[in-house]
C-alpha positions in Angstrom: -3.8 -75.9 23.3 -1.0 -76.2 20.8 1.6 -79.0 20.4 4.0 -79.3 17.9 6.0 -82.1 19.2 9.4 -83.3 16.8 8.9 -80.8 14.3 10.8 -80.6 10.4 10.2 -79.0 7.2 12.6 -78.6 4.5 12.1 -77.3 1.6 14.0 -78.3 -1.5 15.3 -77.7 -4.7 17.6 -78.3 -7.6 21.4 -78.1 -5.8 20.4 -77.6 -2.2 17.8 -79.6 0.7 17.3 -76.7 3.2 15.6 -78.2 6.7 14.3 -74.7 7.6 12.7 -76.0 10.7 14.1 -78.6 12.8 12.9 -80.9 14.7 11.2 -78.5 17.0 8.9 -78.6 19.9 6.3 -76.8 22.1 3.4 -76.6 23.8 1.2 -73.0 24.1 -1.4 -72.9 26.1 -4.7 -70.4 26.2 -4.2 -66.7 26.8 0.2 -67.6 27.1 2.5 -65.4 24.5 5.6 -66.5 22.8 8.6 -65.0 20.4 9.9 -66.2 18.1 12.4 -64.0 16.7 16.0 -65.0 14.7 17.5 -63.6 11.0 15.8 -63.5 7.5 15.6 -67.8 6.1 16.0 -68.6 9.9 11.8 -70.0 9.3 9.6 -68.4 11.4 7.1 -68.3 8.5 7.7 -71.5 8.2 6.8 -72.5 11.8 3.8 -69.9 12.0 2.8 -71.3 8.5 3.2 -74.9 9.8 0.9 -73.8 13.0 -1.8 -72.1 10.4 -2.1 -75.5 9.0 -1.2 -74.0 5.9 1.8 -75.9 5.6 1.8 -79.6 6.1 5.4 -81.3 8.5 7.5 -83.6 6.9 7.8 -84.7 10.5 6.2 -84.6 13.7 3.0 -83.3 14.0 1.1 -79.6 14.9 -2.0 -80.4 17.1 -4.5 -78.0 18.1 -7.0 -78.5 20.5 -6.1 -82.1 20.5 -6.7 -82.8 16.8 -3.6 -83.3 14.8 -4.0 -80.2 12.0 -3.3 -82.7 8.9 -6.3 -84.0 9.5 -8.7 -81.2 9.3 -10.5 -81.7 6.1 -10.4 -78.3 3.6 -13.8 -77.0 5.9 -12.5 -77.4 9.0 -8.6 -76.1 8.3 -11.5 -73.2 7.1 -12.9 -72.2 10.0 -9.7 -72.8 12.9 -7.7 -70.1 10.1 -11.2 -67.8 10.8 -11.7 -68.7 14.7 -8.5 -69.7 16.5 -5.5 -68.3 14.3 -4.9 -65.2 13.2 -1.5 -63.4 11.7 0.0 -60.1 11.8 2.1 -59.4 7.9 5.2 -57.6 7.8 3.0 -55.7 5.0 0.0 -55.6 6.2 -3.2 -54.1 4.7 -5.1 -52.9 6.6 -8.5 -50.5 5.7 -8.3 -47.4 5.9 -11.8 -46.1 5.8 -11.9 -47.9 9.3 -10.7 -47.4 12.6 -7.0 -49.7 14.2 -9.9 -51.5 16.4 -11.8 -51.9 14.1 -9.6 -53.5 11.4 -8.4 -55.8 14.6 -12.1 -57.3 15.1 -13.2 -57.2 11.3 -12.4 -61.3 12.1 -14.6 -61.2 15.3 -17.2 -59.5 12.9 -16.8 -62.3 10.2 -16.8 -65.8 11.9 
């Protein structure tokens, strides 16, 4: 189970502070599909990076399997990314020499 509780992520620049994620809470269980949509700059990518443990929240917690992602060691975070997280990027890089199914399954072959 993936749980976000009161998650906040802010970015600061010289002239402003942007609250990209503002008090987001959600629970996702195995097999559930969740769609996230919104205009450019609305925090979708930031949310996904938090879920992937590639960013840490400024407030709140992101938990997977009951464990706070912020407590993961570097090795645990790598294992989590390999076994439990998958991304399809907007500008994806497929291996042209293999089928779409093989492209999708490559993560399982490596794990």
